[in-house]
SERO-4910 file (N, C-alpha, C, O; in steps of 0.05 Angstrom, whole numbers):
BEGIN
 pado doro    nc1    nc2    nc3   cac1   cac2   cac3    cc1    cc2    cc3    oc1    oc2    oc3
  Met    A     72   1962  -3381     71   1985  -3398     40   1991  -3406     35   2015  -3409
  Asp    A     22   1974  -3408     -2   1979  -3418    -18   1996  -3392    -32   2016  -3395
  Ala    A    -10   1982  -3366    -20   1996  -3347     -9   2027  -3340    -21   2044  -3327
  Leu    A     11   2028  -3349     22   2059  -3347      7   2075  -3369      1   2098  -3363
  Leu    A      0   2067  -3390     -7   2082  -3415    -40   2084  -3407    -52   2104  -3412
  His    A    -52   2062  -3394    -79   2074  -3386    -80   2093  -3359   -102   2102  -3351
  Gln    A    -58   2100  -3347    -64   2114  -3328    -52   2149  -3338    -59   2169  -3328
  Val    A    -34   2147  -3359    -33   2169  -3367    -62   2181  -3386    -68   2205  -3384
  Phe    A    -74   2165  -3400    -90   2165  -3421   -117   2174  -3390   -133   2192  -3393
  Ala    A   -117   2163  -3375   -140   2170  -3355   -129   2198  -3337   -146   2213  -3327
  Gly    A   -101   2203  -3335   -100   2229  -3326    -99   2249  -3349    -96   2272  -3342
  Leu    A   -100   2243  -3376   -107   2262  -3390   -134   2275  -3388   -140   2299  -3388
  Ala    A   -153   2251  -3386   -184   2257  -3385   -188   2274  -3361   -197   2297  -3363
  Ser    A   -182   2264  -3337   -180   2286  -3316   -174   2308  -3308   -184   2323  -3291
  Gly    A   -148   2310  -3329   -134   2325  -3326   -146   2351  -3346   -138   2375  -3344
  Gly    A   -163   2343  -3364   -173   2363  -3389   -191   2374  -3364   -186   2397  -3357
  Ile    A   -212   2358  -3350   -232   2372  -3326   -215   2389  -3309   -225   2412  -3306
  Tyr    A   -192   2386  -3297   -173   2404  -3272   -166   2426  -3297   -170   2447  -3286
  Ala    A   -160   2429  -3317   -154   2448  -3333   -177   2467  -3340   -175   2492  -3340
  Ser    A   -196   2454  -3343   -224   2472  -3348   -230   2486  -3322   -238   2509  -3325
  Leu    A   -228   2478  -3301   -231   2489  -3272   -209   2514  -3264   -215   2535  -3254
  Ala    A   -184   2504  -3271   -162   2517  -3267   -168   2541  -3289   -160   2563  -3282
  Leu    A   -177   2541  -3308   -178   2564  -3330   -199   2583  -3318   -196   2608  -3319
  Ala    A   -220   2570  -3306   -243   2576  -3288   -227   2601  -3266   -228   2626  -3267
  Leu    A   -214   2584  -3250   -201   2601  -3231   -186   2626  -3242   -188   2648  -3231
  Val    A   -172   2620  -3266   -154   2642  -3263   -173   2670  -3281   -167   2693  -3284
  Met    A   -192   2658  -3289   -203   2685  -3300   -225   2704  -3282   -234   2727  -3287
  Ile    A   -230   2687  -3259   -235   2702  -3230   -221   2723  -3223   -228   2746  -3220
  His    A   -189   2704  -3220   -172   2716  -3205   -159   2737  -3222   -149   2758  -3212
  Asn    A   -159   2734  -3243   -151   2761  -3268   -168   2787  -3267   -162   2810  -3273
  Ala    A   -185   2778  -3257   -208   2802  -3252   -212   2810  -3232   -218   2834  -3231
  Thr    A   -211   2796  -3207   -210   2811  -3181   -184   2804  -3164   -181   2813  -3142
  Asn    A   -170   2790  -3174   -150   2786  -3155   -157   2769  -3127   -146   2774  -3106
  His    A   -176   2750  -3130   -180   2736  -3109   -188   2706  -3124   -197   2701  -3146
  Ile    A   -180   2687  -3102   -191   2661  -3119   -217   2650  -3106   -222   2653  -3082
  Asn    A   -233   2639  -3123   -266   2638  -3115   -263   2611  -3106   -269   2593  -3121
  Phe    A   -255   2605  -3084   -259   2574  -3064   -286   2563  -3075   -289   2539  -3077
  Ala    A   -311   2582  -3082   -341   2562  -3090   -335   2552  -3111   -347   2531  -3116
  Gln    A   -317   2561  -3128   -319   2549  -3158   -327   2520  -3160   -344   2514  -3176
  Gly    A   -317   2506  -3146   -325   2475  -3151   -350   2472  -3142   -363   2455  -3154
  Glu    A   -364   2485  -3122   -392   2477  -3110   -409   2492  -3132   -431   2480  -3135
  Met    A   -406   2514  -3147   -415   2526  -3167   -418   2503  -3191   -439   2499  -3204
  Ala    A   -394   2489  -3194   -392   2469  -3215   -415   2443  -3205   -431   2432  -3219
  Met    A   -410   2440  -3181   -435   2416  -3170   -460   2422  -3172   -477   2405  -3177
  Phe    A   -466   2443  -3168   -493   2451  -3165   -510   2451  -3192   -533   2442  -3194
  Ser    A   -491   2464  -3218   -500   2463  -3242   -503   2431  -3250   -524   2423  -3259
  Thr    A   -485   2417  -3247   -488   2387  -3250   -508   2374  -3243   -519   2357  -3258
  Tyr    A   -518   2383  -3206   -550   2372  -3211   -573   2386  -3221   -596   2378  -3218
  Ile    A   -566   2416  -3237   -589   2420  -3254   -590   2404  -3275   -612   2399  -3285
  Ala    A   -564   2393  -3286   -565   2375  -3309   -575   2354  -3312   -583   2345  -3334
  Trp    A   -574   2342  -3287   -585   2318  -3273   -619   2326  -3268   -635   2311  -3280
  Ser    A   -624   2337  -3261   -651   2342  -3260   -668   2344  -3286   -690   2335  -3287
  Leu    A   -656   2356  -3305   -671   2367  -3330   -664   2338  -3345   -679   2335  -3364
  Ile    A   -648   2320  -3342   -645   2293  -3353   -666   2275  -3347   -677   2258  -3362
  Asn    A   -669   2283  -3317   -689   2256  -3305   -720   2266  -3310   -740   2252  -3306
  Ile    A   -721   2292  -3319   -751   2299  -3332   -753   2296  -3354   -775   2302  -3364
  Gly    A   -733   2284  -3370   -742   2276  -3396   -727   2292  -3415   -727   2282  -3438
  Val    A   -716   2312  -3414   -699   2329  -3432   -675   2317  -3443   -658   2308  -3427
  Pro    A   -673   2315  -3468   -650   2302  -3481   -620   2313  -3473   -617   2337  -3469
  Tyr    A   -595   2291  -3471   -574   2298  -3457   -565   2324  -3467   -560   2344  -3454
  Trp    A   -565   2321  -3489   -548   2356  -3502   -563   2372  -3503   -554   2393  -3512
  Ala    A   -586   2373  -3496   -607   2397  -3494   -600   2407  -3464   -595   2430  -3459
  Ala    A   -601   2388  -3445   -599   2390  -3417   -571   2403  -3415   -569   2419  -3396
  Phe    A   -551   2399  -3428   -522   2404  -3430   -522   2427  -3439   -505   2441  -3428
  Val    A   -536   2440  -3457   -533   2465  -3467   -550   2480  -3446   -538   2496  -3433
  Ala    A   -575   2477  -3441   -587   2493  -3422   -576   2497  -3391   -585   2514  -3376
  Thr    A   -558   2479  -3385   -546   2480  -3361   -525   2504  -3359   -522   2523  -3343
  Ile    A   -505   2494  -3391   -490   2519  -3389   -496   2548  -3387   -481   2565  -3377
  Val    A   -526   2553  -3400   -534   2578  -3408   -544   2585  -3377   -539   2608  -3370
  Ile    A   -557   2567  -3359   -567   2573  -3329   -537   2578  -3316   -534   2600  -3305
  Ser    A   -521   2565  -3317   -497   2575  -3303   -489   2601  -3309   -487   2620  -3294
  Phe    A   -484   2601  -3336   -473   2634  -3342   -489   2659  -3324   -478   2677  -3310
  Phe    A   -511   2656  -3328   -531   2676  -3315   -526   2673  -3289   -516   2692  -3277
  Ala    A   -531   2649  -3274   -528   2648  -3245   -506   2660  -3236   -507   2675  -3216
  Ala    A   -481   2652  -3253   -452   2663  -3237   -449   2684  -3236   -440   2695  -3216
  Ala    A   -462   2704  -3270   -460   2734  -3271   -474   2744  -3249   -464   2764  -3237
  Ala    A   -499   2731  -3239   -520   2740  -3222   -504   2743  -3190   -510   2761  -3174
  Ile    A   -485   2725  -3186   -478   2718  -3161   -457   2746  -3162   -461   2763  -3145
  Glu    A   -433   2751  -3184   -423   2767  -3182   -434   2798  -3171   -425   2812  -3152
  Arg    A   -453   2803  -3187   -471   2829  -3189   -482   2834  -3160   -483   2856  -3149
  Ile    A   -490   2808  -3149   -511   2812  -3123   -486   2808  -3096   -484   2827  -3080
  Leu    A   -468   2785  -3093   -452   2781  -3073   -423   2798  -3073   -413   2812  -3055
  Ile    A   -414   2792  -3096   -378   2795  -3100   -388   2831  -3105   -381   2845  -3086
  Arg    A   -399   2842  -3121   -394   2875  -3128   -396   2882  -3095   -373   2889  -3087
  Pro    A   -411   2882  -3079   -410   2898  -3057   -389   2902  -3038   -383   2921  -3025
  Val    A   -378   2876  -3041   -345   2873  -3025   -322   2883  -3039   -301   2890  -3029
  Glu    A   -327   2883  -3067   -297   2882  -3084   -274   2902  -3079   -253   2902  -3090
  Lys    A   -282   2923  -3057   -266   2939  -3046   -257   2935  -3021   -237   2947  -3011
  Ala    A   -273   2915  -3008   -268   2906  -2976   -242   2895  -2974   -228   2890  -2994
  Pro    A   -232   2891  -2945   -209   2880  -2941   -210   2847  -2954   -231   2838  -2962
  Val    A   -188   2834  -2954   -186   2811  -2971   -198   2791  -2951   -209   2772  -2962
  Leu    A   -197   2791  -2930   -208   2771  -2907   -234   2773  -2913   -243   2750  -2915
  Thr    A   -255   2795  -2917   -281   2803  -2923   -288   2781  -2948   -303   2762  -2947
  Val    A   -275   2789  -2967   -281   2777  -2995   -274   2748  -2991   -290   2732  -3002
  Val    A   -256   2738  -2979   -252   2707  -2974   -275   2695  -2955   -283   2671  -2956
  Ser    A   -282   2710  -2941   -304   2697  -2925   -326   2694  -2936   -341   2675  -2930
  Val    A   -335   2715  -2958   -358   2713  -2980   -362   2683  -2993   -380   2667  -2994
  Phe    A   -333   2685  -3002   -325   2655  -3019   -332   2639  -3002   -354   2630  -3007
  Ile    A   -321   2632  -2983   -323   2610  -2963   -357   2608  -2958   -368   2586  -2963
  Gly    A   -369   2629  -2949   -401   2629  -2945   -414   2617  -2969   -433   2602  -2964
  Leu    A   -409   2621  -2993   -424   2618  -3011   -420   2588  -3019   -438   2576  -3030
  Leu    A   -394   2573  -3013   -381   2552  -3017   -404   2533  -3002   -418   2517  -3013
  Leu    A   -404   2540  -2973   -421   2526  -2950   -454   2525  -2962   -466   2504  -2966
  Ile    A   -462   2550  -2968   -488   2557  -2974   -496   2533  -2998   -515   2518  -2998
  Leu    A   -473   2537  -3022   -488   2514  -3039   -490   2482  -3037   -506   2467  -3048
  Asn    A   -466   2478  -3018   -464   2455  -3010   -491   2441  -2996   -503   2420  -2999
  Ser    A   -497   2470  -2978   -523   2451  -2957   -550   2453  -2974   -568   2437  -2972
  Val    A   -549   2475  -2990   -579   2477  -3001   -576   2447  -3029   -596   2433  -3034
  Ala    A   -555   2444  -3039   -552   2417  -3048   -562   2394  -3032   -580   2380  -3040
  Gly    A   -549   2391  -3012   -555   2372  -2999   -585   2368  -2990   -599   2347  -2989
  Trp    A   -590   2398  -2984   -619   2393  -2974   -641   2387  -2999   -662   2377  -2993
  Ile    A   -637   2393  -3020   -651   2395  -3038   -646   2367  -3056   -665   2360  -3070
  Tyr    A   -627   2355  -3056   -626   2325  -3070   -621   2306  -3051   -632   2285  -3055
  Thr    A   -605   2308  -3030   -598   2292  -3003   -573   2287  -3014   -569   2290  -3038
  Tyr    A   -553   2277  -2993   -533   2268  -2995   -523   2243  -3005   -499   2238  -3004
  Thr    A   -547   2223  -3017   -544   2201  -3026   -538   2209  -3057   -549   2223  -3073
  Ile    A   -511   2190  -3057   -497   2181  -3085   -512   2181  -3108   -528   2162  -3106
  Lys    A   -517   2192  -3129   -528   2187  -3156   -514   2187  -3179   -496   2203  -3185
  Ser    A   -524   2164  -3196   -509   2158  -3229   -512   2187  -3242   -526   2206  -3236
  Phe    A   -499   2183  -3256   -498   2213  -3280   -487   2200  -3305   -464   2192  -3310
  Thr    A   -516   2200  -3324   -513   2189  -3346   -486   2205  -3366   -481   2229  -3367
  Ser    A   -474   2185  -3378   -456   2196  -3401   -463   2197  -3426   -479   2179  -3433
  Pro    A   -454   2216  -3444   -471   2217  -3475   -453   2199  -3495   -459   2194  -3519
  Phe    A   -431   2189  -3483   -416   2171  -3497   -417   2147  -3500   -430   2140  -3480
  Pro    A   -410   2121  -3517   -419   2100  -3518   -404   2084  -3497   -380   2090  -3494
  Ser    A   -412   2068  -3483   -404   2052  -3469   -380   2029  -3482   -367   2016  -3466
  Glu    A   -377   2027  -3504   -353   2013  -3508   -328   2028  -3517   -330   2048  -3532
  Pro    A   -311   2020  -3510   -282   2037  -3521   -279   2045  -3545   -295   2031  -3557
  Pro    A   -270   2058  -3560   -270   2070  -3590   -251   2058  -3599   -230   2058  -3587
  Phe    A   -255   2044  -3627   -234   2030  -3643   -222   2009  -3629   -202   1999  -3638
  Gly    A   -233   2001  -3608   -229   1972  -3594   -197   1975  -3572   -183   1957  -3564
  Asn    A   -197   2000  -3569   -172   2002  -3552   -175   2001  -3521   -195   2010  -3510
  Lys    A   -156   1991  -3511   -164   1984  -3483   -144   2005  -3464   -132   1997  -3444
  Phe    A   -142   2027  -3473   -131   2044  -3455   -144   2071  -3447   -137   2086  -3429
  Val    A   -164   2076  -3465   -180   2103  -3457   -211   2092  -3460   -215   2073  -3476
  Ser    A   -233   2102  -3447   -255   2101  -3453   -270   2119  -3462   -262   2142  -3461
  Ser    A   -296   2112  -3474   -307   2132  -3496   -312   2159  -3479   -310   2181  -3489
  His    A   -318   2154  -3451   -324   2176  -3437   -300   2192  -3434   -299   2216  -3440
  Glu    A   -284   2181  -3427   -252   2194  -3419   -243   2209  -3445   -236   2233  -3444
  Leu    A   -243   2195  -3469   -235   2206  -3495   -257   2234  -3508   -252   2252  -3524
  Gly    A   -282   2227  -3491   -299   2248  -3500   -298   2272  -3484   -305   2294  -3492
  Ala    A   -289   2266  -3460   -287   2290  -3442   -255   2304  -3449   -248   2327  -3443
  Ile    A   -241   2288  -3458   -213   2302  -3468   -221   2323  -3491   -211   2346  -3490
  Ala    A   -234   2318  -3508   -241   2328  -3536   -258   2352  -3528   -253   2373  -3540
  Ile    A   -277   2352  -3511   -300   2372  -3502   -277   2395  -3485   -278   2420  -3487
  Ala    A   -260   2383  -3468   -241   2405  -3456   -227   2421  -3473   -231   2446  -3474
  Leu    A   -208   2409  -3490   -199   2415  -3511   -212   2439  -3530   -198   2458  -3539
  Phe    A   -239   2436  -3535   -260   2454  -3547   -267   2474  -3534   -270   2497  -3544
  Val    A   -271   2469  -3508   -269   2492  -3493   -247   2511  -3489   -249   2536  -3486
  Leu    A   -230   2499  -3491   -204   2520  -3484   -196   2527  -3510   -181   2547  -3510
  Val    A   -202   2519  -3529   -193   2532  -3560   -217   2558  -3557   -213   2582  -3553
  Ala    A   -242   2544  -3561   -261   2567  -3560   -255   2595  -3541   -262   2617  -3550
  Met    A   -243   2592  -3518   -242   2612  -3497   -223   2624  -3511   -229   2646  -3518
  Tyr    A   -199   2616  -3519   -171   2624  -3532   -179   2644  -3554   -172   2668  -3552
  Leu    A   -192   2638  -3573   -211   2645  -3598   -220   2669  -3592   -212   2689  -3603
  Phe    A   -244   2671  -3568   -259   2691  -3557   -244   2713  -3541   -255   2734  -3535
  Phe    A   -219   2708  -3535   -205   2728  -3521   -186   2743  -3537   -173   2763  -3531
  Arg    A   -186   2731  -3554   -159   2738  -3577   -169   2754  -3599   -158   2774  -3608
  Val    A   -195   2742  -3607   -205   2753  -3631   -226   2770  -3635   -227   2789  -3650
  Thr    A   -246   2761  -3619   -272   2779  -3616   -269   2808  -3601   -256   2810  -3580
  Pro    A   -279   2826  -3610   -281   2855  -3592   -291   2851  -3560   -278   2862  -3542
  Leu    A   -307   2841  -3557   -321   2837  -3530   -297   2818  -3518   -286   2831  -3499
  Gly    A   -287   2796  -3522   -264   2783  -3508   -236   2804  -3506   -219   2798  -3489
  Leu    A   -232   2827  -3521   -209   2840  -3521   -222   2859  -3501   -205   2868  -3485
  Ala    A   -249   2869  -3497   -256   2883  -3474   -255   2872  -3451   -243   2885  -3433
  Met    A   -262   2851  -3445   -253   2835  -3421   -232   2829  -3418   -230   2817  -3396
  Arg    A   -210   2831  -3432   -188   2830  -3422   -176   2855  -3413   -161   2854  -3394
  Ala    A   -179   2877  -3425   -172   2901  -3419   -182   2910  -3393   -167   2921  -3377
  Ala    A   -205   2906  -3391   -222   2912  -3363   -202   2898  -3337   -191   2910  -3319
  Ala    A   -202   2872  -3342   -187   2856  -3324   -153   2864  -3316   -144   2858  -3294
  Glu    A   -139   2878  -3335   -117   2881  -3335   -117   2916  -3326   -103   2924  -3308
  Asn    A   -128   2928  -3338   -131   2957  -3326   -155   2970  -3325   -160   2985  -3344
  Pro    A   -171   2967  -3305   -196   2977  -3303   -200   3003  -3304   -223   3009  -3312
  Ala    A   -182   3024  -3296   -183   3054  -3302   -176   3061  -3328   -189   3079  -3340
  Ser    A   -155   3047  -3340   -158   3063  -3369   -183   3049  -3392   -189   3059  -3413
  Ser    A   -195   3024  -3381   -213   3013  -3398   -235   3032  -3395   -244   3042  -3415
  Arg    A   -247   3042  -3365   -260   3063  -3366   -256   3088  -3383   -275   3097  -3396
  Leu    A   -238   3096  -3384   -231   3120  -3399   -239   3120  -3430   -241   3140  -3444
  Val    A   -244   3091  -3440   -249   3093  -3471   -272   3086  -3472   -284   3084  -3494
  Gly    A   -282   3081  -3453   -315   3071  -3453   -323   3045  -3448   -346   3038  -3452
  Ile    A   -307   3030  -3439   -306   3002  -3433   -323   3001  -3409   -313   3012  -3390
  Arg    A   -349   2989  -3405   -364   2975  -3374   -353   2960  -3361   -360   2937  -3361
  Val    A   -337   2967  -3347   -318   2944  -3330   -332   2931  -3312   -326   2907  -3308
  Gly    A   -350   2943  -3299   -377   2925  -3282   -383   2901  -3293   -381   2880  -3281
  Trp    A   -396   2908  -3327   -404   2892  -3336   -385   2864  -3345   -391   2840  -3344
  Met    A   -362   2878  -3353   -340   2861  -3364   -339   2831  -3346   -340   2807  -3352
  Leu    A   -335   2848  -3320   -326   2832  -3290   -350   2806  -3290   -345   2782  -3290
  Ala    A   -371   2818  -3291   -394   2803  -3293   -400   2783  -3313   -414   2763  -3306
  Leu    A   -392   2786  -3342   -387   2768  -3358   -359   2747  -3355   -356   2725  -3367
  Gly    A   -345   2757  -3341   -322   2739  -3331   -328   2710  -3315   -321   2687  -3316
  Trp    A   -348   2729  -3295   -360   2703  -3281   -374   2685  -3288   -376   2663  -3277
  Gly    A   -388   2695  -3314   -404   2682  -3322   -395   2659  -3348   -406   2640  -3360
  Phe    A   -378   2667  -3349   -362   2646  -3368   -344   2631  -3350   -335   2611  -3361
  Ala    A   -337   2634  -3329   -325   2620  -3306   -346   2596  -3294   -341   2573  -3289
  Gly    A   -370   2608  -3292   -399   2589  -3282   -399   2570  -3305   -397   2546  -3300
  Ala    A   -402   2577  -3333   -407   2565  -3355   -385   2534  -3354   -391   2510  -3356
  Ile    A   -357   2547  -3352   -337   2525  -3361   -337   2505  -3333   -329   2482  -3333
  Gly    A   -348   2518  -3312   -347   2500  -3288   -370   2481  -3288   -370   2461  -3274
  Ala    A   -389   2487  -3304   -415   2464  -3311   -408   2449  -3324   -418   2427  -3319
  Ile    A   -390   2450  -3343   -379   2432  -3367   -362   2413  -3352   -364   2389  -3355
  Ala    A   -346   2424  -3337   -327   2402  -3321   -346   2390  -3297   -334   2375  -3282
  Gly    A   -367   2393  -3293   -384   2377  -3274   -396   2355  -3283   -399   2333  -3272
  Met    A   -404   2366  -3308   -419   2341  -3324   -405   2328  -3333   -413   2305  -3337
  Met    A   -379   2334  -3340   -359   2308  -3352   -348   2294  -3331   -341   2271  -3336
  Ile    A   -344   2305  -3304   -328   2284  -3278   -347   2272  -3273   -342   2248  -3268
  Ala    A   -374   2280  -3271   -397   2263  -3253   -404   2238  -3260   -417   2225  -3244
  Pro    A   -396   2224  -3287   -401   2204  -3293   -382   2185  -3284   -388   2161  -3281
  Leu    A   -359   2194  -3279   -332   2187  -3272   -328   2175  -3237   -318   2154  -3229
  Val    A   -342   2201  -3220   -347   2200  -3195   -364   2199  -3179   -362   2201  -3155
  Tyr    A   -391   2196  -3195   -414   2195  -3185   -419   2227  -3174   -400   2242  -3167
  Leu    A   -444   2235  -3174   -459   2251  -3166   -468   2257  -3134   -487   2245  -3124
  Asp    A   -450   2279  -3118   -460   2280  -3092   -449   2307  -3088   -430   2317  -3099
  Pro    A   -466   2318  -3068   -459   2346  -3055   -430   2355  -3056   -422   2376  -3066
  Asn    A   -414   2333  -3044   -383   2332  -3041   -364   2330  -3061   -340   2333  -3061
  Met    A   -385   2321  -3086   -361   2311  -3115   -336   2324  -3122   -316   2313  -3132
  Met    A   -339   2351  -3113   -325   2370  -3124   -298   2374  -3107   -277   2382  -3118
  Ala    A   -300   2369  -3081   -274   2379  -3060   -251   2370  -3074   -234   2385  -3083
  Gly    A   -250   2344  -3075   -217   2341  -3087   -210   2346  -3116   -188   2345  -3127
  Ile    A   -230   2350  -3126   -231   2363  -3158   -220   2387  -3157   -202   2392  -3172
  Met    A   -230   2402  -3142   -224   2428  -3135   -197   2434  -3127   -185   2454  -3136
  Leu    A   -188   2417  -3109   -162   2422  -3102   -141   2410  -3120   -118   2418  -3120
  Tyr    A   -150   2390  -3137   -134   2383  -3164   -130   2410  -3181   -108   2419  -3187
  Ala    A   -157   2422  -3189   -155   2441  -3208   -130   2467  -3195   -111   2475  -3207
  Phe    A   -139   2474  -3170   -121   2494  -3151    -91   2491  -3158    -76   2507  -3170
  Ala    A    -86   2462  -3146    -57   2456  -3146    -49   2457  -3184    -27   2467  -3188
  Gly    A    -59   2451  -3203    -56   2457  -3232    -47   2485  -3234    -25   2493  -3243
  Ala    A    -70   2503  -3224    -70   2527  -3231    -45   2542  -3220    -38   2561  -3233
  Leu    A    -31   2535  -3196    -14   2545  -3183      9   2533  -3199     27   2549  -3208
  Leu    A     10   2510  -3203     32   2501  -3226     46   2516  -3249     69   2522  -3256
  Gly    A     10   2519  -3261     18   2533  -3285     27   2564  -3285     43   2576  -3300
  Gly    A     11   2572  -3259     10   2607  -3263    -15   2609  -3266    -29   2602  -3285
  Ile    A    -23   2626  -3237    -47   2629  -3227    -57   2655  -3249    -80   2658  -3258
  Asp    A    -36   2672  -3255    -46   2694  -3274    -39   2687  -3299    -34   2706  -3315
  Asn    A    -38   2662  -3309    -36   2657  -3336    -51   2631  -3338    -47   2611  -3325
  Pro    A    -73   2637  -3359    -88   2624  -3373    -84   2594  -3379    -95   2574  -3370
  Trp    A    -62   2600  -3399    -52   2579  -3417    -28   2560  -3389    -26   2535  -3388
  Gly    A    -18   2574  -3377     -7   2560  -3356    -21   2546  -3341    -15   2522  -3340
  Ala    A    -40   2552  -3327    -57   2541  -3318    -67   2514  -3330    -63   2491  -3321
  Val    A    -80   2522  -3353    -92   2496  -3373    -65   2474  -3375    -72   2451  -3372
  Ile    A    -39   2479  -3379    -19   2464  -3379    -18   2450  -3356    -17   2425  -3356
  Gly    A    -19   2470  -3325    -17   2451  -3306    -38   2436  -3295    -35   2420  -3277
  Gly    A    -65   2443  -3310    -84   2422  -3300    -82   2399  -3311    -87   2379  -3296
  Phe    A    -74   2394  -3343    -68   2364  -3351    -44   2352  -3339    -44   2327  -3337
  Leu    A    -23   2365  -3330     -4   2357  -3321    -14   2344  -3292    -12   2321  -3284
  Met    A    -21   2359  -3284    -34   2352  -3253    -54   2319  -3258    -54   2299  -3243
  Gly    A    -64   2321  -3274    -83   2298  -3279    -64   2275  -3289    -71   2254  -3279
  Val    A    -44   2273  -3304    -26   2258  -3307     -6   2245  -3281      1   2222  -3273
  Leu    A     -2   2269  -3274     14   2265  -3242     -5   2249  -3221      4   2232  -3204
  Glu    A    -27   2255  -3222    -41   2245  -3197    -47   2218  -3206    -48   2201  -3188
  Asn    A    -50   2210  -3228    -59   2180  -3232    -31   2165  -3236    -30   2143  -3226
  Val    A    -12   2172  -3247      9   2162  -3242     17   2152  -3215     17   2129  -3207
  Val    A     24   2178  -3200     33   2168  -3173     12   2157  -3158     15   2145  -3136
  Gly    A    -10   2161  -3171    -32   2142  -3148    -34   2119  -3152    -47   2105  -3137
  Ala    A    -21   2110  -3176    -25   2083  -3189      6   2065  -3164      8   2043  -3154
  Leu    A     21   2087  -3162     49   2076  -3151     46   2077  -3121     61   2061  -3111
  Ile    A     32   2091  -3104     31   2096  -3075     -1   2087  -3065     -9   2086  -3042
  Gly    A    -15   2082  -3089    -39   2077  -3075    -60   2100  -3072    -54   2122  -3063
  Thr    A    -96   2089  -3086   -104   2115  -3089   -114   2129  -3062   -129   2148  -3065
  Glu    A   -107   2119  -3035   -115   2134  -3012    -96   2156  -3007   -103   2172  -2990
  Leu    A    -71   2160  -3020    -55   2173  -3026    -55   2194  -3046    -37   2211  -3047
  Lys    A    -82   2194  -3067    -74   2210  -3081    -78   2240  -3078    -65   2257  -3090
  Leu    A    -98   2245  -3057    -99   2275  -3056    -78   2286  -3042    -74   2311  -3044
  Thr    A    -61   2269  -3026    -39   2282  -3020    -18   2291  -3038     -2   2307  -3030
  Val    A    -17   2281  -3062     -3   2285  -3089     -9   2321  -3093      7   2336  -3103
  Ala    A    -29   2327  -3087    -39   2350  -3096    -34   2375  -3077    -32   2398  -3084
  Leu    A    -31   2364  -3047    -19   2379  -3026      7   2388  -3027     16   2410  -3023
  Val    A     19   2365  -3031     51   2365  -3029     61   2386  -3059     79   2402  -3059
  Leu    A     43   2381  -3082     47   2402  -3099     39   2425  -3093     57   2440  -3101
  Ile    A     24   2436  -3083     20   2460  -3074     35   2475  -3054     37   2500  -3054
  Ile    A     47   2458  -3036     65   2473  -3024     90   2478  -3029    104   2496  -3020
  Ile    A    100   2452  -3054    132   2457  -3060    126   2481  -3081    144   2498  -3083
  Val    A    107   2483  -3095    106   2508  -3116    107   2536  -3103    120   2554  -3112
  Leu    A     87   2536  -3077     91   2563  -3057    121   2566  -3051    133   2587  -3056
  Leu    A    132   2547  -3043    158   2550  -3031    178   2560  -3051    192   2579  -3046
  Leu    A    181   2543  -3080    199   2545  -3093    191   2565  -3120    209   2575  -3134
  Arg    A    173   2567  -3123    165   2580  -3153    134   2591  -3147    115   2577  -3154
  Pro    A    130   2614  -3134    103   2620  -3124     90   2627  -3154     66   2623  -3158
  Asn    A    103   2635  -3169     90   2650  -3192     82   2633  -3215     74   2641  -3237
  Gly    A     87   2601  -3203     91   2578  -3225    103   2582  -3244    115   2602  -3248
  Leu    A    101   2560  -3261    122   2550  -3281    117   2577  -3306    136   2589  -3316
  Trp    A     93   2582  -3313     91   2597  -3335     78   2627  -3325     70   2644  -3341
  Gly    A     80   2628  -3297     62   2656  -3282     85   2678  -3289    109   2674  -3294
  His    A     70   2704  -3287     82   2726  -3289     92   2738  -3267     79   2743  -3247
  Lys    A    117   2744  -3272    135   2756  -3246    127   2792  -3244    126   2808  -3263
  Val    A    120   2797  -3215    107   2828  -3210    128   2840  -3196    140   2830  -3177
  Val    A    132   2863  -3209    155   2879  -3199    137   2904  -3186    120   2917  -3198
  Ser    A    143   2907  -3159    132   2935  -3154    151   2956  -3139    168   2948  -3123
  Arg    A    148   2983  -3145    165   3002  -3136    162   3011  -3101    142   3023  -3093
  Val    A    180   3005  -3088    175   3006  -3061    191   3034  -3046    189   3038  -3022
***
């Protein structure tokens, strides 16, 4: 029973990270109707920026905030420079740009930082809180930060005028332009927020999996599976799907072995696409023909 509880709590910690990345995927999908396959590599590169800042003596939380700001503007610049020129191009062209961006970021990170695995410091105490044996301080902190980010984004999009304008631009660009919303800049801001959320996810997962240019490959797959499970067009559905994916991955992985954990995500993606393509909480799209 203790082992099961430990796997569940550890799954919630990793699930919070998957949920954050899934939310980033949904934000870009809702704005562009495309999946950003380079989201994981963007998060990885942001984590290397944080590692560099910490290594030159910047305090952890100052490096944390600085990395989020840098990632926000870098992601917005990527949208303006690379994605905007092909926004009306065929789907294959856009997918090729995403894959090209993935390969470029991975190669540049390997060129600058090498492919040697590096440790990444955790800001949380090494001892588990309250003497518990089920969840570490870092896992508990990662859950808390993930929930804080998700609630903050929810309030931003539901309450603030800028958040409402971004939602309107994503859902109906033509009508938004008629009421004076600068749709192009709203999309760039959406990319910026996705980049910032990815940076937070990368900095939270790095102490658990270590830091290297390929660290986000499997994590991105789990996040994508969580987004599909919950609904790729439903932010809260994707968040719930991310948490479910984390728990499922850990529990099933403990039963069948860590070597086959990645298979769980692949099988889940296939099942969801076959049985419920819109996800558990996704919206059905009806088109007249």
